[in-house]
C-alpha positions in Angstrom: 0.0 0.0 0.0 1.4 3.4 -1.0 0.4 7.0 -0.2 -0.3 9.4 -3.0 3.1 10.9 -3.1 4.7 7.5 -3.5 2.2 6.7 -6.3 3.1 9.9 -8.1 6.8 9.2 -7.7 6.5 5.7 -9.1 4.4 7.1 -12.0 7.0 9.7 -12.7 9.7 7.0 -12.7 7.7 4.9 -15.1 7.1 7.9 -17.4 10.9 8.7 -17.5 11.6 5.1 -18.3 9.1 5.3 -21.2 10.7 8.5 -22.4 14.1 6.9 -22.3 12.9 3.8 -24.2 12.8 5.6 -27.5 10.3 5.5 -30.3 8.4 2.2 -30.0 4.9 3.5 -30.5 4.1 1.7 -33.8 5.1 -1.6 -32.3 3.2 -1.0 -29.1 0.0 0.1 -30.9 -0.1 -2.6 -33.6 -3.4 -4.5 -33.4 -3.6 -8.2 -33.0 -3.3 -10.2 -36.3 -6.3 -9.8 -38.6 -7.1 -13.5 -38.6 -5.8 -16.5 -36.8 -6.6 -19.7 -38.7 -8.5 -21.3 -35.9 -10.4 -18.1 -35.2 -11.6 -18.0 -38.7 -12.7 -21.7 -38.4 -14.5 -21.0 -35.1 -16.4 -18.1 -36.7 -17.5 -20.3 -39.6 -18.6 -23.1 -37.3 -20.5 -20.8 -34.9 -24.2 -21.3 -35.4 -27.4 -20.8 -33.4 -28.4 -18.1 -30.9 -25.8 -16.0 -29.0 -24.2 -17.6 -26.0 -26.2 -16.9 -22.8 -23.2 -15.6 -20.9 -22.6 -13.1 -23.7 -26.1 -11.8 -23.4 -26.0 -11.6 -19.6 -22.7 -9.6 -19.7 -24.1 -7.3 -22.4 -27.1 -6.4 -20.1 -24.9 -6.0 -17.0 -22.5 -3.7 -18.8 -25.0 -1.8 -20.9 -23.8 1.6 -19.7 -20.2 0.7 -20.5 -21.2 -0.5 -24.0 -23.2 2.6 -24.7 -20.3 4.8 -23.6 -17.8 2.8 -25.8 -20.3 3.2 -28.7 -20.4 7.0 -28.1 -16.6 7.1 -28.3 -16.6 5.3 -31.6 -19.3 7.5 -33.1 -17.6 10.6 -31.9 -14.0 9.9 -33.1 -14.2 6.9 -35.5 -17.8 6.8 -36.9 -16.8 5.2 -40.2 -15.1 2.3 -38.3 -18.1 1.4 -36.0 -18.8 -1.8 -37.8 -15.2 -2.7 -38.1 -14.6 -2.3 -34.3 -17.7 -3.9 -33.0 -17.3 -6.8 -35.5 -14.1 -7.8 -33.7 -14.0 -10.4 -31.0 -14.7 -8.8 -27.5 -11.0 -9.2 -26.5 -9.9 -7.3 -29.6 -12.3 -4.4 -29.8 -10.2 -2.0 -27.5 -7.1 -2.8 -29.5 -8.8 -2.2 -32.8 -10.2 1.1 -31.5 -6.8 2.2 -30.2 -5.0 1.3 -33.4 -7.4 3.1 -35.7 -7.5 6.1 -33.3 -3.7 6.3 -33.3 -3.6 6.4 -37.1 -6.0 9.4 -37.2 -5.2 11.3 -34.0 -2.3 10.3 -31.7 -1.1 6.9 -30.2 -3.0 5.7 -27.1 -0.6 4.1 -24.6 -2.6 1.0 -23.7 -1.4 -2.0 -21.7 -2.4 -5.5 -22.6 -5.0 -5.7 -19.8 -7.0 -2.7 -20.7 -10.7 -3.4 -21.1 -13.6 -1.3 -22.4 -14.3 -0.1 -18.8 -10.8 1.1 -18.3 -10.8 2.8 -21.7 -14.0 4.8 -21.2 -13.0 5.7 -17.6 -10.0 7.8 -18.7 -8.4 8.7 -22.0 -4.9 7.2 -22.0 -2.2 9.8 -22.3 1.6 9.2 -22.2 3.0 11.8 -19.8 6.7 12.2 -20.4 7.9 15.4 -18.6 10.9 15.7 -16.4 9.8 15.6 -12.8 11.4 16.9 -9.6 11.8 13.4 -8.2 13.3 12.0 -11.4 15.9 14.8 -11.6 17.0 14.2 -8.0 16.9 10.4 -8.1 19.2 10.4 -11.2 18.0 6.9 -12.2 18.6 7.6 -15.9 20.4 6.3 -18.9 24.0 7.4 -19.2 23.2 9.6 -22.2 20.5 11.4 -20.3 22.8 12.0 -17.3 25.5 13.4 -19.5 23.2 15.7 -21.4 21.6 16.8 -18.1 24.9 18.0 -16.8 25.1 20.6 -19.6 21.8 22.2 -18.6 21.2 24.5 -15.6 19.2 23.3 -12.7 15.5 23.5 -13.8 14.0 23.8 -10.3 15.7 26.9 -9.1 13.4 28.5 -6.5 11.3 25.4 -6.0 9.9 25.2 -2.5 10.7 21.5 -2.4 14.4 22.4 -2.2 13.8 24.0 1.2 12.4 20.7 2.6 14.4 17.9 4.0 13.9 14.5 2.4 12.2 12.0 4.6 15.5 10.4 5.3 18.0 13.2 4.6 21.1 11.1 4.6 22.2 7.6 3.5 21.9 5.2 6.5 23.9 2.5 4.7 27.0 4.7 4.7 26.8 5.6 8.5 29.4 3.7 10.6 28.3 2.0 13.8 31.6 0.7 15.0 31.6 -3.0 16.1 27.9 -3.1 17.0 26.4 -6.6 16.5 22.7 -7.2 17.0 21.9 -9.1 20.2 19.2 -11.8 20.5 17.1 -9.4 22.6 17.4 -6.7 19.9 16.3 -9.1 17.2 13.3 -10.3 19.3 12.3 -6.8 20.2 12.1 -5.7 16.5 10.4 -8.9 15.5 7.7 -8.4 18.1 7.3 -4.8 17.2 6.8 -5.5 13.5 4.4 -8.4 14.2 2.3 -6.1 16.5 1.8 -3.6 13.7 -1.0 -3.8 11.2 -0.3 -3.2 7.5 0.2 0.6 7.2 0.6 0.8 11.0 3.3 3.2 12.0 5.7 3.4 14.9 7.4 6.7 15.8 10.8 6.4 17.5 11.3 8.9 20.3 14.7 10.0 19.1 13.3 11.2 15.8 12.3 8.8 13.0 9.3 6.8 11.9 8.9 3.2 10.7 5.8 2.0 8.8 4.8 -1.6 8.1 4.0 -1.8 4.4 3.8 -5.6 4.0 3.8 -8.7 6.2 7.5 -8.7 6.6 8.6 -5.3 5.3 9.1 -1.9 7.0 9.8 1.5 5.5 12.0 4.1 7.4 10.9 7.7 7.0 10.7 11.2 8.6 14.2 10.9 10.0 15.8 13.9 11.7 19.4 14.7 10.6 21.1 14.0 13.8 24.0 11.6 14.8 21.7 9.8 17.3 19.1 9.1 14.6 21.7 8.1 12.0 23.2 5.6 14.5 19.8 4.2 15.6 18.6 3.7 12.0 21.8 2.0 11.1 21.5 -0.3 14.0 17.8 -0.9 13.1 18.9 -2.0 9.6 21.4 -4.4 11.0 18.9 -5.9 13.4 16.2 -6.2 10.6 18.7 -8.0 8.4 19.5 -10.5 11.1 15.7 -10.9 11.8 14.9 -11.6 8.2 12.8 -8.4 7.9 13.0 -6.3 4.8 13.8 -2.6 5.6 13.3 0.0 2.9 14.4 3.6 2.8 15.2 6.3 0.2 18.4 8.1 1.1 18.0 11.9 0.5 19.6 15.2 1.4 19.0 18.1 3.8 17.5 21.4 2.7 20.9 23.1 3.0 22.5 20.5 0.7 19.7 20.9 -1.9 19.8 24.7 -2.0 23.6 25.1 -1.9 24.5 22.4 -4.5 21.5 21.1 -6.4 23.8 20.0 -9.3 26.6 18.5 -7.2 25.2 14.9 -7.1 24.6 15.0 -10.9 28.1 16.3 -11.6 29.6 13.7 -9.3 27.7 11.0 -11.2 28.9 12.4 -14.5 32.5 12.4 -13.2 32.1 8.7 -12.4 31.1 8.1 -16.0 33.6 10.2 -18.0 36.3 10.9 -15.5 37.5 14.0 -13.6 39.3 15.7 -16.5 36.2 15.9 -18.6 33.7 16.5 -15.8 35.6 19.5 -14.4 35.2 21.3 -17.7 31.4 21.5 -17.3 30.4 24.9 -15.9 28.8 24.6 -12.5 25.6 26.3 -13.8 25.6 24.7 -17.2 24.4 26.4 -20.4 21.0 27.9 -20.9 18.7 26.0 -23.4 18.8 29.1 -25.7 22.6 28.9 -25.8 22.6 25.2 -26.5 20.1 25.6 -29.3 22.2 28.3 -31.0 25.4 26.2 -30.7 24.1 22.8 -31.7 21.0 23.2 -33.9 21.7 22.1 -37.5 24.9 20.4 -36.5 25.7 16.7 -36.0 24.8 17.4 -32.3 21.3 18.5 -33.1 19.0 17.4 -30.3 21.0 18.9 -27.4 18.8 22.0 -27.5 15.6 19.8 -27.7 16.8 17.9 -24.6 17.4 21.2 -22.7 13.9 22.3 -23.6 12.5 19.0 -22.4 14.4 19.3 -19.1 12.9 22.8 -18.6 9.4 21.8 -19.7 9.6 24.3 -22.5 8.9 22.2 -25.6 5.4 23.6 -26.0 4.0 20.0 -26.0 1.7 18.9 -23.1 2.9 15.4 -23.1 6.6 16.4 -22.9 6.2 19.4 -20.5 4.0 17.8 -17.9 4.8 15.2 -15.2 2.6 13.4 -12.8 3.4 16.1 -10.3 1.3 18.4 -12.5 -1.9 16.3 -12.6 -5.0 15.8 -10.4 -5.5 12.3 -9.0 -8.9 10.9 -8.2 -9.4 8.7 -5.1 -9.1 5.1 -6.0 -7.1 5.7 -9.2 -3.4 4.9 -9.4 -3.0 7.3 -12.4 -4.6 10.6 -13.3 -7.7 10.5 -15.3 -8.4 12.6 -18.5 -11.6 13.4 -20.1 -12.5 11.9 -23.5 -13.2 15.5 -24.8 -12.9 16.8 -28.3 -10.7 19.6 -26.8 -8.2 17.1 -25.3 -8.1 15.1 -28.5 -7.5 18.2 -30.6 -4.7 19.5 -28.4 -2.8 16.1 -28.4 -3.4 15.5 -32.1 -2.0 18.9 -33.1 1.0 18.4 -30.9 1.8 14.8 -31.7 4.0 15.5 -34.8 6.1 17.9 -32.8 6.3 15.4 -29.9 7.5 12.6 -32.2 10.1 15.0 -33.8 11.5 16.1 -30.4 11.6 12.6 -29.1 13.4 11.4 -32.2 16.0 14.2 -31.9 16.6 13.3 -28.3 16.8 9.6 -29.1 19.4 10.2 -31.8 21.8 12.3 -29.7 21.4 10.0 -26.7 22.1 6.9 -28.8 25.1 8.6 -30.4 26.6 9.5 -27.0 26.0 6.0 -25.6 27.8 4.3 -28.4 31.1 5.5 -26.9 30.3 7.8 -23.9 33.7 9.1 -23.0 35.1 10.2 -26.4 31.7 11.2 -27.8 30.7 13.3 -24.8 34.2 14.8 -24.8 33.7 15.7 -28.5 30.4 17.3 -27.8 31.8 19.3 -24.8 34.8 20.5 -26.9 32.4 21.6 -29.7 30.3 23.7 -27.2 33.4 25.2 -25.6 34.7 26.1 -29.1 31.6 28.1 -30.0 31.7 31.8 -30.0 30.1 32.1 -26.6 30.7 35.8 -26.4 28.2 36.1 -29.2 25.7 33.8 -27.6 24.7 35.5 -24.4 22.7 33.8 -21.7 19.2 35.0 -20.9 19.2 38.2 -18.8 16.5 37.0 -16.4 17.3 33.9 -14.3 14.8 31.1 -14.5 12.8 30.3 -11.4 10.4 27.4 -11.2 6.8 28.2 -10.8 4.6 25.1 -10.3 1.5 27.0 -11.6 3.1 27.3 -15.0 3.4 23.5 -15.3 -0.1 22.4 -14.4 -1.2 20.0 -17.2 -3.3 21.7 -19.9 -5.8 18.9 -20.3 -9.4 18.5 -19.1 -9.6 16.1 -16.2 -12.9 14.7 -14.8 -14.2 16.4 -11.7 -16.1 13.9 -9.5 -17.8 16.7 -7.5 -19.2 18.2 -10.7 -20.3 14.8 -11.9 -22.2 14.1 -8.7 -24.0 17.5 -9.0 -25.0 16.7 -12.6 -26.4 13.3 -11.4 -28.4 15.1 -8.7 
């Protein structure tokens, strides 16, 4: 069981992984084969009245069927017979494939049914998120390009907050401490006494939540030596007791505001070495500068990557993250209305989305073919540009969350309830 913030973080991580996976839309959206030999035979041999279970399900899901029919008649009216003539398990795929050919690709998973489809219009959200930037769980090419770009969250209030565990417990020394039998028994009894989602607050300044039968999560830790030592001991005891203990090491507010790019540059140094990494300016180059230097060259795509990092591509799917969406209770993902306005926006933007993703894919793939010499070549090219003629923006960028709220219509449950009344 996860809270909303954890769900949003996981969605952002999945979105970034999708963004980094490259252009695989055509493969993902291809419909099932037109005909399987045995399927054709089954259709030919099917005689008599409809199966009773089919009729019962049709009556039970009448509203769902009517809404699916409305979608077809609104967006694909000429394909109504084609879609409804498919087997029940293939109708959603047929709709998605034909919709993607006319409008924009729908990112459906293999388990998506008609009810899921009509409940929310599937939208691939691929923007850079605050958590993704700070987690640094990216491909090498993305990390190297990210090091060229200024910190996109300058002025963000989240930089003034400590992470839930603002240090790395695994790196904190505890001398020669070894868990005793009583320590192991105490922690085992405590975990067993907690219900799922039950929380225990340690008096010295950290919390421990039971998230599964044999798993705890450490959080809300104060940045003190006593807490660090206690958490480290707790991890050792849990290991001996066979209890899974999770935590996400973070940083203090001071560490965030004083050196937001330091962890990134440290990671880059580990990839390309100190000599190359130290040539990267601490503040990076503005997207406008990178565009003027690299657009139209063999390094085209660096500017597009910078725009994506700053959520300045002009495309909703690339500029928005899950942080910028409204979540409804009971849904693990944000829901979007099947409105003609939403479809128009995403359809008009899709060619540009595909173009930008293609440019980013190309430059990332090129860097990753041989990261050290290729990134060194790119860095040398940027350094050799006439930077005195390519001035940075006069006004410093500051992150404003209100500018990033997703520009798509989302269902409002309260309004729906009022309409029903």
